[in-house]
N, C-alpha and C positions, 0 to 999 in steps of 0.2 A: 429822139431815140427812146425816151422813157415810155412813150405811148405805143411803140412798135410791139407787135405780138411776138412772143418767144416761141410760138408754135405755128405749124401749118397743118391743116386737115388735108390728107391725101385721098381718103376714100371713106365712104359710109355705105355699108351693105346690110341687108336684112338676112338673118339666119333663121333656121327652123326653130320652133318653140318660142315664138314672139321675142326673139333676141335681135339686137342690132350691134354690129361691130364697127367701130370707128378707128381708122388707121390714121395716125398723126405723127409728126416729128418735131423735136426740139431743134431749132436752128443752131448751126455751128457758132454763130456770133453770140447767141444768148448763153451758150454752154460755157464760154470763157468766164462770165460773171459767176455762174453757179459753181464752176471748178474752184474759184477763189474762195467761195463760201464753204464748199465741201472741205477744202484743205484747212481752212480756219477751224471748222468744227472738229476735224480729226486732231489738229494740233492741241486743242483745249483738253482733250482726254487721253492723248497718246502718252505712253511711258516707254522709255528706252534706257538701257544701261548707260550711265555717264551723264544723263540729262534729267533735269527736274521735270515733273509733269507740267505740260503747257509750254515747255521751252525747247522742245525738240526742233532742230532746224528743218526747214521745208524740204531741203535737198534730201535729208535722211528719210523724211516721211514718204517722199515720192519713191525713194529707193525701196522702202519697206512695203508700202501698199501698192506700188505700181501705178502707172498713169491710167491704166484701164480701170483699176479699182476706184480711183478718185473720180474718174469719169462716170462710173456707175452711180456713185453717191450723188454726184452733181445732177445726173439725169433724173434720179428718183426725186430729188428736191424740186427740180423744174417741173416734172410731171405732176407732182402734188399741188404745185402752185397754179397750174392751168387746166387740170382735168375737168373741174366743174364748169369752167368757161367754155371748154370744148364741147361738152355735152349740151350746154345751152345753145351754142352756135349751131350745132348739128340738128337742133330742133327735134329731139326725140323725147317723147313723153315716158320717161323711164320710171321704174319702180324698183325698190330694193337698192342694194349696194353695187356699184360698178366693179367689174373685175379688170384690173390693169396689169399688163405685162409688156416688158421690153422685147421687141422682136429683132432689132438690128442695132448693134453698137460697135463703133470703131473709132480709133483716134483720128482727129481732124475731119470728122464726118458728123452729120446730123444723127441724133438718136431717134430711131423709129420705135413706136410703141402702139399697142392696140388697147382700146377700151371696149369691153363687152358689157352691154347693159340689157337687162330685161325691160321690155316696154309693154305698155298697155296693149292688149291684143286688138287686131282689126276685128270688128264685129259686123257681119253682114246680116242685118235683120230681115226677116221675111215681111210680108204684108200683114203686120200684127193687128191692124184694125180689122182687116177682112177675117182673120182667124178669130178675133174676139167676137165679131158679129155672129159668126157661125156657131161658136161655142156658147154664146149667150142665148142663142135661140133654142138650145137643148135644155129642156126643163129637167131639173134634178128632183126626182120623186122623193118626197119625205114620207118615210114609213109611218103608218098609223100606230099610235100607242095602244098596245093590247092590255087586256085585263091582267094577263099573266105577268107582264112587265111591271105593272103597278104593284101587284102582290109581291113580286120578288124584291122590289125597292122597299116596300114596307117591311118585309122580313129583315132586310139589311139594317134598316133604321132601328128595329126592335133589338137586334143583336148588339148594335153599337151602344144603344141606350143601356142595355143590361150590363155590358162590359164597363161602361163609364161609371155606372152606379154601384159596381161591385168593389167593396173595400176589403182588403185583406192585410193581415199583419205582416211585418217584415219577415222574409224567409218563408212565408206560406206559399205553397205552390198555387199558381193561378189556374183554376179549372176553366174549361170552355163550355161547361153545361149550365151556365147561369139561367135562372128562370126568366123567360121572356115576358115583358109586360103585355097585358091585354090591350088590344086596339079598341078603345072606347072614347067617348067625348072628353072625358077627364084627361086621358093620356095625350090626345092630340093637342089639347089646349096648352099643355106643358111644352110642346115642341115649337109653338109659335102662335101667330094670330089666326087661329082657326076656330070657327063656330062649333063645328061638330065633325064627326068622321066623314060624312058626305062632302063637306066643304074641304077637308084635308085631302081627300082623294081627288077631288076636282082640281085643286091647285097643284097637287102632285103631278097629275096628268098634264096640266098646262106647262109645268116646268120641264117635264120629260120631253114634251112636244117641242119646246123652245130649244132644248139641247140637240134634238134631232135636226131641227131647222138649221142651227149653227153648223152642225156636222155636215149637212148637205151643202150648205153654202161654201164651207171650207173645201169640201171635196170638189165642187165645181170650179172654185178659184184655183186649186192646185192643178186640175186638169187643163185649165186655160193657160196657165203659166208654162206647164210642161209641154203643151202643144206648140207654143211659140218657141220654147227652148229647143224642141226637137227639130224645128225647121230653121234654126239660127246657125250660121256657119261661123265658128270661132275656134281658134287654137289657144287653149288656156296655158299660160306660163305655169311652170311647176311652183314658182314662188307664191302665186296666188292661192293655189290649192293647199300648199304648206301653211299659209297664213290662216286659211279656214280650218285646217286640222288643229292649229294652235288654239283657235277659239273653242273648238269642240273639246279639246283636252282640258282647257281652263274651266269650261262649263261643267264637264264631268267631275273634275276635282271639287268644284264648288258644291255640286249635288251630293257627292260622297261625304263631304265635310258636314253638310246640313243634317245628314243621317247620323252624325256623331262618330263617323269612322275615319280612319287614316287611309288616304288613297293607296299608299304602298302596301298596307296590310290587306286592303281589299283586293289588290292585284294578286297577292300571294294566295288569297282564298280562292279566287277564280282561276288561278294558275296561268296567268297571262302577264305579258310585259307591255310597256307603253307602245313599243314597236308593233306588237300583235294587234293592239286596239287601233292604232293609226292605220294599219293595213285594212282592218275591217271597216273603218270609217271612210276610207279613201273615196269609194264611189259616191257616197253621200256628200262628202266635202267637195268633190268635183262638180256635182249637180248644184249644190248651194252656191258655189263660186260663180258658176256659169249664169245662174238665174240672177245673182246680184249684179253682174256686169250688164246683163240684158236690161234689167230694170233701170240701171243707171243710164244706159244708152238711150232708152225710150224717153227718159226724163229730159235728156239733152235735146232730143229730136222735137219733143213737144213743149219744150221750155217750161217744164213743171218744177216749181220751186216751193218749199214750205214757207209759211208766213213767219217773219222774224219774231213776232210776239209769241207765236206758238212754240217755236224752237226754244226761246228763252224760258217760257213757263215750264216746259217739259224738262229742260236741262236743270232748272232750279229744283224740281221735284227729285230728280235723280241724285243731285249733289247733296240734298238733305238726307237721302236714303243711304248713299255711299260716301260718307264724309272722308275727305282726304283724296278723293279721285281727281285725276287730271281734268280741269275744266274744259280744255280744248278737245280732249278725247271724248268726253261726255257729250259735248256739243256736236262733234262730228258723228257720233253714234246716233244721237237724236235726229239729226238732219237726215241720215241714211234711212232710219225707220220711217220718218214722216214722208220722205220722198217715195219710198217703196209703197207705202199705203196709198199715197196719192196716185201713183202710176197704176196700181191695181184697180183702184176705183175708176180711173179714166178708161181702162180696158173694159171694165164691167158696164160702163155707160154706152159702149158701142153697140147700137141696135140696128 
């Protein structure tokens, strides 16, 4: 008898918004045991005139709380004991907390209840290899570095150098008309390992060219991922988008703190609330969440996994940087980043 289930699953159905509803019941036989437990719990805390706490007769308790009230407590206890097992038996890949509610309750009858859970959405990927081949065949033009861009960059360097070299007494107003240093061989040698002005300009042009190449590569990479996302059929659960919004809010608070500002004070300054910002971020959060699920799905399809030693090495670096962080969360984050990068490289290799 001990091994018998206290529940029966009656129905499992899909709902809109990547949700699943499981209808189950606690058997009448099992409820008898739980009613005894419920009555015992009530007896331990109940107080009535003429009786000491914990010594109120059961007949009086049943009279005060009613058989249905005791049955409700018994049902809640039984449901809490078997809800996790029911979800596992129903084989639903759930995320977040389940929502449980009693739907039918009556004396001498099973208690029917519903468990509503958000599940990982069904993802219908397009022919991502074909899309990748087509996008990879499109050459992303890298703009040539102009003399004007080099001169503008040099001008910025001169201004920064002048401001850094300007010392003023406490309370003295900082002016912005500092004398700019002359670009000559002596000056560029102070900036780094440069032979002369010509060498400095040549290496500056090289660096700007590399920046443009990286920008072009990122632009092409973004176009590829967004093209696949645009042809992917997926119904995103709200909980996943909310989770992405939470990450964005946390990152925003961190960025503000690094600037030496209090997030709440900054919000007052821009005259916005967290709700305002989350509404503004929502489309971007939705896009980011969708792309993350797509990359995860492709990694499963192609059996792409990060190397254990690489995960351990990167996790160690992060743990040293963020002391006190949860090791499991750090590892999960590192695995996600490495998988994402590996999937993108896989797509870029499709020719």
